[in-house]
N, C-alpha and C positions, 0 to 999 in steps of 0.2 A: 979593354975596359972603356977606352976613349971612343972606340967605334960604337960600342953599345950605347954609351951616353949620347953620341951624335944621332944615332937612330931614334932614340927615345925623344930627343928634342925635336927632330924633324916630324915625328908622329904628332907630338903636342902642337907644333906650329900648324901642321896640316889640319888638325882637329879644330883649332881656334879659327883658322882661315875659313874653313868650311862653315862654321857657325856664323862668322861675320858676313860671309858672302850670302848666306841664306836670310840675313836680316833685310827687311824692306828698307829701301833708301831713306824713306821718311822717318822710320824708327831709328836708324843709325844716326841721322842728322839730329833728331830730337834728343837722343842719349848724349851725343857729343856736345850739343848746346847746353844741356843740363849740367854736364860735368864742368864745362867752361864757366857757367854761371856760379856753380858752387865754389870753384877756385877763386873767382873774383869776389864773391861774397865773403869768403873767409879772409882774404887780404883786407877787405874793408873792416871786418871784425877785429883783426889784429891791429889795424890803425886806430880803431875806436878804443881798444883796451891798452895797448902798450904806449903809443905815441903821447897821449895826454899826460900820462904819469911821468914819462921821461922829460917832457917839456916842463912840467911842474918843478922837477928837481934840478933842471939845468941852470947853471950859472947862478945858483942861490946858496947863500950860507944862512942857516937857521940859528937863531939864538938858543941858549941853553934852556930857556923856559918854554920853547916850542915843542910840540909833540913829534915834530919831524926832525930827522937827523941827516940822512943822505940816501940817495937812490940805492946804493949798495946795501946799507944797513936796514933800511925800512922795507925795501922791495926784494932785491936779489937774494937776500939772506933767507927768504921763505922757500925757495926752490931753485934747483940748478938750471931749470929751463925758464928763460925770461918770461915767456907767455904765461906759463903756469904761476910763476912768482907774482906777476901782475894780477892775475885772477885772485890769488889768495890775498893779496894786498887789498884789492877792491872789496872782497868779502869780509876779511877779518879786521882790517884796520879802518877802511873808509865806510864800511857797512853800506856800500852802494848796491851790492847784489847779495843774494842769500845762497845757500848751498844748492837749492834747486836751479837757480840761475847759472851757477858755476857748472853744474852737471850738464845743463842744456847746451852751454857753450862748448864744453868738452866733447859732448856727443857730436856736435857739428864739426869740431876739429877732427875727431876720429874719422868721420865720414869723408871729410875733405882729404885726409891723408890716405884713406883707403882708395878713393877715386884716383888721386894723383899717382899712387904707386901701383895700382892694380887695374887700371882702366881697360887695358886690352882684354884681360880676363873677365871683365864685367860687362863689356859691350852688349853681349847677347842675352844677359840675364838681369839687367838693371831695370827694376820696376820703380819708376820715379814716384808714382803715387803712394808708394809705401813709406816715403820719407816726409810726407806732409806733417804728421805730428811732430817729428824732430825739428823741422824747419819752423813750425809755429811756436814751439817751446823756445827755440833760440831767438826768434823774433821778439817774443815777450821779454826775454832777459835783456836783449840788446836795447829795446826801447826803454826799459827801466834804467839802464846804465846811461843811455843818451840823454834821457830826461833829467837825470840827476846832474850830469855834467853841464847841460845847457843851463839849468837853474843856478849851478855854482858859478858859471861864467858871467851870467847877466842878472841873476835874481837879486843880488845885493846892490846893483847899480841903481842909484836914485833916479836916473833917467827913465828906467823901466818900471818904477814902482806904481805909478798911477796910469798905466796903459791898458788896463783891463785884459791882461794876458792870462790865458788859461794855462797855468803852470802844469797842470796834470796832463796836458796833451802836447806840451812843447817838445820838439824834436831837434836834435843837433844835426849838423850838416852830414857827418859820416853816416848817421842812421838813415837820413833821407836817401843817400846813395844806396845803402844796404836794402832799404825798402823797395827801391826801384828795381834792383836786381831780383829780389824776392818776388816781386810782381811778375817779372819775366818767367821765373820758374813756375809760378802758379799758372801762367798761360800754357806752358809746356805740359803741365799736369792735366789741364782741362782738355788739351788736344787729344788725350787718350780716350776720354769718355764719349 
């Protein structure tokens, strides 16, 4: 049984190696660059979603009249996975995103996980251009979240009240980094055409 399994694994590895060896060097480089950019982009997404909520609740005690209780009660009670709990908190409690935004972020998360765990199997078949709609949907959701956070951070500050700031286009720092990574992905997509 073990010998049969080993033979099967060797055939699979040879098949994958053959497919990878037959990829033009430019295509392999482009696919690897895309995968790396998606991994970086998702880490920025996690930072945009989880870190600010954790920071808001850190070292704070809320009064009984406040709508906030604790990070554990308000956020982590929503889901066993911290990232998903934060998304639900942002949608259901803060109303910073809607269900479509949540779905767009989750689709990006699934794509990131698929690339991170199955990259070797995807190297020869990854069609970067097919992910454009997914990335644009996630981009819109993340801009919305970043814009909301940026407004919350500085919008109430009297120093910024009469500065003629276009609040509808205001971007937070994390989103600016995400946008830079997304622009690199767009360049990779254009290189195909």
